[in-house]
C-alpha positions in Angstrom: -19.5 52.5 -48.6 -19.7 56.2 -49.2 -16.9 58.0 -51.1 -14.5 60.4 -49.5 -15.8 63.1 -51.9 -19.4 62.8 -50.6 -18.3 62.8 -47.0 -16.4 65.9 -47.4 -19.0 67.5 -49.5 -21.8 67.0 -47.1 -20.1 67.2 -43.7 -22.2 70.2 -42.7 -22.7 71.7 -39.2 -26.3 71.2 -38.7 -28.9 70.2 -35.9 -29.4 66.7 -34.8 -33.2 67.1 -35.0 -34.0 65.6 -31.6 -36.7 68.3 -31.8 -38.1 70.6 -34.4 -37.5 73.6 -34.3 -34.0 72.8 -32.9 -33.5 74.2 -29.5 -31.3 77.1 -30.5 -34.1 78.4 -32.7 -36.8 78.3 -29.9 -38.5 81.7 -29.5 -39.5 81.9 -25.9 -40.2 85.6 -25.4 -43.9 85.1 -25.4 -44.5 82.2 -23.0 -46.2 81.8 -19.6 -47.3 79.2 -17.3 -51.0 79.7 -18.1 -50.2 79.3 -21.8 -48.4 76.0 -21.2 -51.1 74.5 -19.1 -53.7 75.7 -21.5 -51.9 73.7 -24.1 -51.6 70.7 -21.9 -55.1 70.8 -20.9 -56.5 71.3 -24.5 -54.6 68.2 -25.8 -55.3 66.1 -22.7 -59.0 66.6 -23.0 -58.9 64.9 -26.3 -56.4 62.1 -25.4 -54.9 61.8 -21.9 -52.2 59.4 -22.8 -48.6 60.7 -22.3 -45.0 59.8 -21.9 -42.9 60.8 -18.9 -39.2 61.6 -18.9 -37.3 62.0 -15.6 -33.9 63.7 -15.6 -31.6 62.5 -12.8 -28.4 64.5 -13.3 -26.0 63.2 -10.8 -22.8 61.3 -11.6 -19.9 60.3 -9.4 -17.3 60.9 -12.1 -17.1 63.1 -15.1 -17.0 61.3 -18.5 -15.2 63.9 -20.6 -17.0 63.0 -23.9 -20.4 63.8 -22.3 -22.6 66.6 -23.5 -25.6 65.8 -21.2 -26.8 68.1 -18.4 -25.1 66.6 -15.4 -23.8 67.4 -11.7 -20.6 65.6 -10.6 -20.5 64.7 -6.9 -19.8 61.8 -4.6 -22.2 63.1 -2.0 -25.2 60.8 -2.0 -27.1 63.0 0.5 -28.3 64.9 -2.5 -30.5 61.9 -3.6 -33.6 62.1 -1.3 -34.0 65.9 -1.6 -33.9 65.8 -5.4 -36.3 62.8 -5.5 -38.8 64.6 -3.3 -38.5 67.7 -5.6 -39.4 65.6 -8.7 -42.4 64.2 -7.0 -43.5 67.7 -5.8 -43.1 68.9 -9.4 -45.2 66.1 -10.7 -47.9 66.8 -8.1 -47.8 70.5 -9.0 -48.2 69.7 -12.6 -51.1 67.3 -12.1 -53.0 69.8 -10.1 -53.3 72.0 -13.2 -54.6 69.2 -15.5 -58.2 68.7 -16.4 -58.0 65.0 -15.7 -55.5 62.4 -14.5 -53.1 61.4 -17.3 -52.5 57.8 -18.4 -48.8 57.2 -18.6 -47.7 55.0 -21.4 -44.1 55.4 -21.3 -41.5 56.3 -18.4 -37.8 56.8 -19.1 -35.2 57.6 -16.5 -32.3 59.5 -18.0 -29.2 61.4 -16.8 -26.6 61.9 -15.7 -26.6 58.4 -14.1 -29.9 57.1 -12.8 -28.2 54.3 -11.0 -26.3 57.0 -9.0 -29.5 56.8 -6.9 -30.0 53.9 -4.5 -32.6 51.4 -5.4 -34.7 52.5 -2.4 -34.7 56.1 -3.5 -35.7 55.1 -7.1 -38.6 53.1 -5.6 -39.6 56.1 -3.6 -39.6 58.2 -6.9 -41.7 55.8 -9.0 -44.3 55.2 -6.2 -44.5 58.9 -5.7 -45.4 59.3 -9.4 -47.7 56.4 -9.4 -49.8 57.8 -6.5 -50.9 60.5 -8.7 -51.4 58.9 -12.1 -52.8 56.1 -14.0 -50.5 53.6 -15.6 -51.4 52.1 -19.0 -51.7 48.3 -19.2 -49.2 48.6 -22.1 -46.7 50.9 -20.3 -43.1 50.8 -21.4 -40.6 51.7 -18.6 -36.9 52.1 -19.3 -33.7 53.5 -17.6 -30.2 54.3 -18.3 -27.5 52.5 -16.5 -23.8 52.8 -15.8 -22.4 49.4 -15.7 -20.1 50.2 -12.7 -22.9 51.5 -10.6 -25.8 49.3 -11.4 -26.4 46.6 -8.8 -28.6 43.5 -8.7 -30.6 45.5 -6.1 -31.3 48.2 -8.8 -32.3 45.6 -11.4 -34.7 43.6 -9.2 -36.2 46.7 -7.5 -36.8 48.4 -10.8 -38.2 45.3 -12.5 -40.7 44.8 -9.6 -41.8 48.5 -10.2 -42.5 47.6 -13.9 -39.3 48.5 -15.7 -38.6 46.0 -18.5 -36.0 47.9 -20.6 -32.4 49.0 -19.7 -29.9 51.0 -21.7 -26.3 50.5 -20.8 -23.7 53.0 -21.5 -20.9 51.0 -23.1 -19.4 53.5 -25.6 -16.4 51.3 -26.3 -14.4 48.5 -24.7 -10.9 49.6 -25.4 -9.1 50.5 -22.1 -7.1 53.1 -24.1 -10.3 54.9 -25.2 -12.1 54.6 -21.8 -9.1 56.0 -20.0 -9.1 59.0 -22.4 -12.8 59.7 -21.7 -12.5 58.9 -18.0 -15.2 56.1 -18.2 -14.4 53.7 -15.4 -15.9 50.4 -16.3 -14.9 47.0 -17.4 -16.2 44.4 -19.9 -16.9 42.1 -16.9 -19.2 44.7 -15.3 -21.1 45.2 -18.7 -21.6 41.4 -18.9 -22.8 41.1 -15.3 -25.4 43.8 -15.7 -26.5 42.3 -19.1 -26.8 38.7 -17.9 -28.6 39.7 -14.6 -31.1 41.9 -16.5 -31.8 39.1 -19.0 -32.1 36.6 -16.1 -34.6 38.8 -14.4 -36.8 39.0 -17.4 -36.1 42.4 -18.9 -37.5 42.5 -22.4 -34.9 44.6 -24.0 -31.2 45.4 -23.4 -29.8 48.3 -25.3 -26.2 49.3 -25.6 -25.1 52.9 -26.2 -21.9 53.1 -28.4 -20.0 56.0 -29.8 -17.6 56.3 -32.8 -15.2 59.2 -33.2 -13.9 59.1 -29.6 -10.4 60.3 -28.8 -7.6 57.9 -29.8 -10.2 55.4 -31.1 -9.1 53.5 -34.2 -10.3 50.5 -36.3 -8.9 48.0 -33.8 -10.9 49.6 -31.0 -14.2 49.3 -33.2 -13.4 45.8 -34.1 -12.9 44.8 -30.4 -16.2 46.5 -29.4 -18.1 44.8 -32.2 -16.5 41.4 -31.1 -17.9 42.0 -27.7 -21.3 42.8 -29.1 -21.4 39.6 -31.1 -20.8 37.7 -27.8 -23.4 39.6 -25.8 -26.1 40.2 -28.6 -28.0 43.1 -26.9 -31.5 43.7 -28.4 -30.9 47.2 -29.5 -27.9 49.3 -30.4 -27.5 53.1 -30.4 -24.4 53.9 -32.4 -23.8 57.6 -32.0 -21.3 60.0 -33.6 -19.2 61.7 -31.0 -20.1 65.4 -31.1 -17.1 67.6 -30.2 -18.6 70.8 -28.7 -16.1 72.0 -26.2 -17.7 75.4 -26.1 -20.7 73.8 -24.7 -19.3 70.9 -22.7 -16.1 71.9 -20.7 -15.2 68.4 -20.0 -14.4 67.9 -23.7 -11.5 70.4 -23.3 -9.5 67.5 -21.8 -8.5 66.6 -25.5 -8.3 68.5 -28.7 -9.2 67.8 -32.3 -5.7 66.4 -32.8 -6.7 63.5 -30.6 -9.9 62.8 -32.5 -10.5 60.8 -35.8 -12.1 63.3 -38.1 -13.8 63.5 -41.4 -13.4 60.4 -43.6 -11.3 58.6 -41.0 -14.2 58.9 -38.6 -16.7 57.8 -41.2 -14.6 54.6 -41.8 -14.9 53.8 -38.1 -18.6 54.0 -38.3 -18.6 51.9 -41.6 -16.7 49.2 -39.9 -19.2 49.1 -37.0 -22.2 49.3 -39.3 -20.9 46.4 -41.5 -20.3 44.3 -38.4 -23.7 45.1 -37.0 -25.4 44.1 -40.3 -23.4 40.9 -40.4 -24.8 40.1 -36.9 -28.3 40.5 -38.2 -29.1 43.9 -36.8 -31.7 46.0 -38.7 -31.1 49.8 -39.2 -34.0 51.6 -37.6 -32.8 55.1 -38.5 -30.6 57.9 -37.1 -27.9 55.7 -35.8 -30.3 53.1 -34.1 -30.2 49.3 -34.8 -32.4 46.4 -33.5 -32.5 42.7 -33.8 -35.1 41.2 -36.3 -38.5 40.9 -34.7 -37.8 43.5 -32.1 -40.8 46.0 -31.7 -39.0 48.9 -33.3 -38.3 46.9 -36.3 -41.9 45.8 -36.6 -43.1 49.4 -36.1 -40.8 50.5 -38.9 -42.1 47.8 -41.1 -45.7 48.8 -40.3 -45.1 52.5 -40.7 -46.0 53.3 -37.1 -42.5 54.2 -35.8 -42.3 57.5 -33.8 -39.5 59.6 -32.4 -39.5 62.0 -29.5 -36.9 63.5 -27.2 -36.2 60.0 -25.7 -35.4 58.5 -29.2 -37.3 56.1 -31.3 -40.5 54.6 -29.7 -43.6 52.6 -30.6 -45.6 55.0 -28.3 -47.2 57.7 -30.5 -48.2 60.0 -27.6 -48.7 63.6 -28.5 -47.6 64.7 -25.0 -44.4 64.2 -23.2 -43.9 65.7 -19.7 -40.3 66.2 -18.4 -39.5 66.3 -14.8 -36.3 67.5 -13.2 -33.4 69.9 -14.1 -33.2 70.7 -17.9 -36.0 68.3 -18.7 -38.1 69.1 -21.9 -41.8 68.7 -22.1 -43.9 68.9 -25.2 -47.4 69.1 -26.7 -48.2 69.3 -30.4 -48.0 73.1 -30.2 -45.5 73.9 -27.5 -42.2 73.0 -25.9 -40.9 74.0 -22.5 -37.6 73.3 -20.7 -36.9 73.4 -17.0 -34.1 75.3 -15.3 -30.7 73.8 -16.1 -28.9 74.0 -12.7 -29.9 71.8 -9.9 -30.0 74.9 -7.4 -32.3 76.9 -9.6 -34.6 74.0 -10.3 -34.9 73.0 -6.6 -35.4 76.7 -5.6 -38.4 77.0 -7.9 -39.9 73.7 -6.6 -39.5 74.8 -3.0 -41.1 78.2 -3.7 -43.9 76.6 -5.7 -43.0 78.5 -8.8 -42.9 77.3 -12.3 -39.4 75.8 -12.9 -39.3 76.5 -16.7 -36.5 78.6 -18.2 -37.5 78.7 -21.9 -39.8 77.2 -24.5 -41.4 77.7 -27.9 -44.8 78.0 -29.2 -45.1 76.0 -32.6 -46.8 77.9 -35.3 -48.9 76.0 -37.8 -45.9 76.1 -40.1 -43.7 74.7 -37.3 -46.1 71.8 -36.8 -46.3 71.0 -40.5 -42.5 71.1 -40.9 -42.2 68.8 -37.8 -44.6 66.3 -39.4 -42.5 66.4 -42.6 -39.3 65.8 -40.8 -40.7 63.0 -38.6 -42.0 61.4 -41.8 -38.5 61.4 -43.2 -36.8 60.3 -39.9 -39.3 57.5 -39.1 -40.6 56.3 -42.5 -37.8 57.4 -44.9 -40.1 59.5 -47.1 -42.7 62.2 -47.2 -45.5 63.0 -49.7 -47.5 66.1 -50.5 -50.2 67.8 -52.5 -49.5 70.6 -55.0 -49.3 74.0 -53.2 -48.8 72.3 -49.7 -46.0 73.8 -47.6 -43.7 70.9 -48.5 -44.3 71.7 -52.2 -43.0 75.2 -51.6 -40.1 74.0 -49.5 -39.0 71.5 -52.0 -39.1 74.1 -54.8 -37.1 76.5 -52.7 -34.3 73.9 -52.4 -34.8 72.2 -55.8 -31.3 72.7 -56.9 -29.6 71.2 -53.8 -32.2 68.4 -53.6 -31.7 67.5 -57.3 -27.9 67.5 -56.6 -28.4 65.2 -53.8 -30.6 63.1 -56.0 -27.8 62.9 -58.5 -25.5 61.8 -55.8 -27.8 59.0 -55.0 -28.9 60.3 -51.6 -32.6 60.8 -52.3 -35.2 60.4 -54.9 -37.4 63.3 -55.8 -40.6 63.2 -57.9 -43.3 65.9 -58.1 -45.2 64.8 -55.0 -42.8 62.6 -53.0 -39.2 62.8 -51.4 -37.6 59.4 -50.4 -34.3 58.8 -48.7 -32.1 56.1 -50.4 -30.1 53.6 -48.4 -26.9 55.6 -49.1 -28.7 58.7 -48.2 -29.7 57.4 -44.6 -26.3 58.6 -43.4 -27.1 62.1 -44.7 -30.7 62.4 -43.3 -29.8 65.4 -41.2 -28.7 67.2 -44.4 -31.9 66.5 -46.2 -33.9 67.6 -43.1 -31.8 70.7 -42.9 -32.8 71.8 -46.4 -36.5 71.8 -45.4 -35.8 73.7 -42.2 -36.9 77.4 -42.6 -35.0 78.5 -39.5 -31.7 77.7 -41.2 -29.9 80.1 -43.5 -27.3 79.8 -46.1 -24.5 80.1 -43.6 -25.7 77.4 -41.3 -23.4 74.8 -42.8 -20.4 76.4 -41.1 -22.1 77.5 -37.9 -20.1 76.0 -34.9 -23.2 75.9 -32.6 -24.2 72.7 -34.4 -22.1 69.4 -34.6 -20.9 68.1 -37.9 -22.7 65.3 -39.7 -19.6 63.2 -39.5 
């Protein structure tokens, strides 16, 4: 249990570090198509393994808590044209590569991937496979809305090679689900879970959120009781980020409707204690897995990795993102596609590059990224005298020492370690080592709060 004092002291507005530099700090003035494909080609020549993320943005209904890039429609005639554009984007990409990539990881995200029919998802994956090599160890996963995921979806995707499913549960309280306009039932979650396990899916993940409007301790307890019965393999237990200036749907409620500060932390603590009692192991950054699961083993062996899709055992240096708003990366560059469906599709139809922005990672960026990944995946980082980390630590020595005094980290001349208590404040520690942030960052509204 963390004290109210520490929660209030360190409840800063800082990045979530799904990437480094964080997206608001990307400097994309000096970026071109030739530069991107030069970077891709340079890294693929050395190692042509890669991960693939495909963004499927359509949803039938707006879930008001959601901060993802999405398009709300009940018109399913949009499916096939969008699928064909994804396939065309992939083919245009492959034509610029020095050799055919080996795909080790595929993830379908959204939006709602199961908005699309099983037949159209089959068309999508086969269109990708026709112009790629698939690794014998490939991991294929997709995000699923329990009310739109059919048995046909599950069996079709399984036959295509998908063996992992992430179900958006969020909460089981009818009161909370009504507030966020999430139309699903426990029975639908149970049905998708049982069918996936019966069909041989290796892993079932539940996405949960604490801090939702009108959510209280009884709601968290009910959700954890449901988890105890279902025992999914993985849990992502996210903090709700209230950013109504970015996500207009969140204007359906106000901060007065939300548990905030220490009250919100206590909701998380209730959930974490219950997860621990059920045997789940904390992987890091709000992720939990059952003992023996591959993420747990990777963490124990020091091989855990994190990319835009979350924690993974695949340590690929390259991720290609397809579809609207999808992000691609190499070790020295990020690019992001057009954010609206219309602009993205217009680029694909014209044969032009669908990228809207990106960032060239300097050697300093790459080193800071390595340091932050060490902290996020291993819980510590080490350095030699006069290394960049040595200078970063010295620049923040007073705050780091204060955090150490508060029991959040351990700092010695050549090593920074995160304590168990400090795992909750890992974003804070990462932010201290982030040269893009300034002294006023703690109150910048463009980033969500730690709690």
